[in-house]
C-alpha beads as a LAMMPS data file, in Angstrom:
LAMMPS data file: protein, C-alpha beads

89 atoms
88 bonds

1 atom types
1 bond types

-500.0 500.0 xlo xhi
-500.0 500.0 ylo yhi
-500.0 500.0 zlo zhi

Masses

1 110.0

Atoms # bond

1 1 1 -84.558 176.194 -321.549
2 1 1 -87.746 174.076 -320.836
3 1 1 -87.960 170.806 -318.923
4 1 1 -88.079 168.539 -321.959
5 1 1 -85.194 169.716 -323.483
6 1 1 -83.094 169.765 -320.556
7 1 1 -84.221 166.024 -320.264
8 1 1 -83.302 164.982 -323.480
9 1 1 -79.655 166.941 -322.882
10 1 1 -78.966 164.857 -319.829
11 1 1 -80.265 161.805 -321.550
12 1 1 -77.702 161.901 -324.347
13 1 1 -74.779 162.996 -321.953
14 1 1 -75.760 159.699 -319.829
15 1 1 -75.829 157.531 -322.923
16 1 1 -72.650 158.786 -324.219
17 1 1 -70.935 158.195 -320.691
18 1 1 -72.196 154.848 -320.390
19 1 1 -71.124 153.626 -323.770
20 1 1 -68.042 155.709 -323.957
21 1 1 -65.446 152.897 -322.883
22 1 1 -67.414 150.153 -325.158
23 1 1 -67.090 152.725 -328.034
24 1 1 -63.453 153.165 -327.537
25 1 1 -62.907 149.420 -327.282
26 1 1 -65.117 148.232 -330.342
27 1 1 -67.175 150.932 -332.361
28 1 1 -68.320 148.062 -334.850
29 1 1 -69.703 145.822 -332.246
30 1 1 -71.788 148.933 -330.488
31 1 1 -72.859 149.966 -334.218
32 1 1 -74.317 146.310 -334.637
33 1 1 -75.936 146.353 -330.688
34 1 1 -77.605 150.117 -331.383
35 1 1 -78.969 148.975 -334.894
36 1 1 -82.132 146.771 -333.318
37 1 1 -82.541 148.945 -330.147
38 1 1 -82.899 152.197 -332.321
39 1 1 -85.280 150.255 -334.919
40 1 1 -87.309 149.169 -331.581
41 1 1 -87.384 152.610 -329.977
42 1 1 -88.386 154.090 -333.549
43 1 1 -91.287 151.624 -333.652
44 1 1 -92.496 152.226 -330.030
45 1 1 -92.532 156.111 -330.625
46 1 1 -94.692 155.662 -333.934
47 1 1 -96.983 153.257 -332.090
48 1 1 -98.523 155.149 -329.395
49 1 1 -101.080 152.540 -328.236
50 1 1 -99.817 152.884 -324.511
51 1 1 -100.856 156.434 -324.632
52 1 1 -97.371 157.501 -322.898
53 1 1 -98.154 160.832 -323.267
54 1 1 -95.622 164.003 -322.744
55 1 1 -93.351 162.847 -320.417
56 1 1 -93.234 159.316 -322.221
57 1 1 -92.733 161.046 -325.361
58 1 1 -89.838 162.835 -324.064
59 1 1 -88.297 159.700 -322.533
60 1 1 -88.720 158.021 -325.649
61 1 1 -87.121 160.837 -327.487
62 1 1 -84.510 160.970 -325.234
63 1 1 -83.420 157.286 -325.428
64 1 1 -83.307 157.621 -329.374
65 1 1 -81.658 161.000 -329.338
66 1 1 -78.867 159.487 -326.980
67 1 1 -78.347 156.288 -328.909
68 1 1 -78.262 158.352 -332.293
69 1 1 -75.686 160.430 -330.516
70 1 1 -73.618 157.271 -329.795
71 1 1 -73.806 155.909 -333.411
72 1 1 -72.451 159.390 -334.310
73 1 1 -69.497 158.568 -331.939
74 1 1 -68.985 155.261 -333.512
75 1 1 -68.997 156.460 -337.005
76 1 1 -66.900 159.377 -336.081
77 1 1 -64.255 157.190 -334.556
78 1 1 -64.006 154.774 -337.345
79 1 1 -63.621 157.288 -340.031
80 1 1 -60.739 158.482 -337.827
81 1 1 -59.195 155.051 -337.883
82 1 1 -60.091 154.763 -341.675
83 1 1 -62.349 151.770 -341.118
84 1 1 -65.623 153.537 -342.583
85 1 1 -67.354 153.257 -344.842
86 1 1 -67.377 149.213 -344.436
87 1 1 -65.983 147.814 -347.266
88 1 1 -68.265 145.413 -349.085
89 1 1 -67.188 141.829 -350.253

Bonds

1 1 1 2
2 1 2 3
3 1 3 4
4 1 4 5
5 1 5 6
6 1 6 7
7 1 7 8
8 1 8 9
9 1 9 10
10 1 10 11
11 1 11 12
12 1 12 13
13 1 13 14
14 1 14 15
15 1 15 16
16 1 16 17
17 1 17 18
18 1 18 19
19 1 19 20
20 1 20 21
21 1 21 22
22 1 22 23
23 1 23 24
24 1 24 25
25 1 25 26
26 1 26 27
27 1 27 28
28 1 28 29
29 1 29 30
30 1 30 31
31 1 31 32
32 1 32 33
33 1 33 34
34 1 34 35
35 1 35 36
36 1 36 37
37 1 37 38
38 1 38 39
39 1 39 40
40 1 40 41
41 1 41 42
42 1 42 43
43 1 43 44
44 1 44 45
45 1 45 46
46 1 46 47
47 1 47 48
48 1 48 49
49 1 49 50
50 1 50 51
51 1 51 52
52 1 52 53
53 1 53 54
54 1 54 55
55 1 55 56
56 1 56 57
57 1 57 58
58 1 58 59
59 1 59 60
60 1 60 61
61 1 61 62
62 1 62 63
63 1 63 64
64 1 64 65
65 1 65 66
66 1 66 67
67 1 67 68
68 1 68 69
69 1 69 70
70 1 70 71
71 1 71 72
72 1 72 73
73 1 73 74
74 1 74 75
75 1 75 76
76 1 76 77
77 1 77 78
78 1 78 79
79 1 79 80
80 1 80 81
81 1 81 82
82 1 82 83
83 1 83 84
84 1 84 85
85 1 85 86
86 1 86 87
87 1 87 88
88 1 88 89
């Protein structure tokens, strides 16, 4: 395993740990919070005007992957509770 894979894996683990309690309490709220954060990170990743380089790309990809993992955990929990997919009005 190379350094960038290790870094991304650690970031994913950190994100899951940071959000764990909040996901257990209110996964719907976490999903709504994550939506804008992920959108912003994807835009930043596509826009490389800052010339962030390999380390910056790895950092950004680690954050995106971590938040996507948290998002997946929220959806899994909501499915287990029978609250996914959300009902439309």
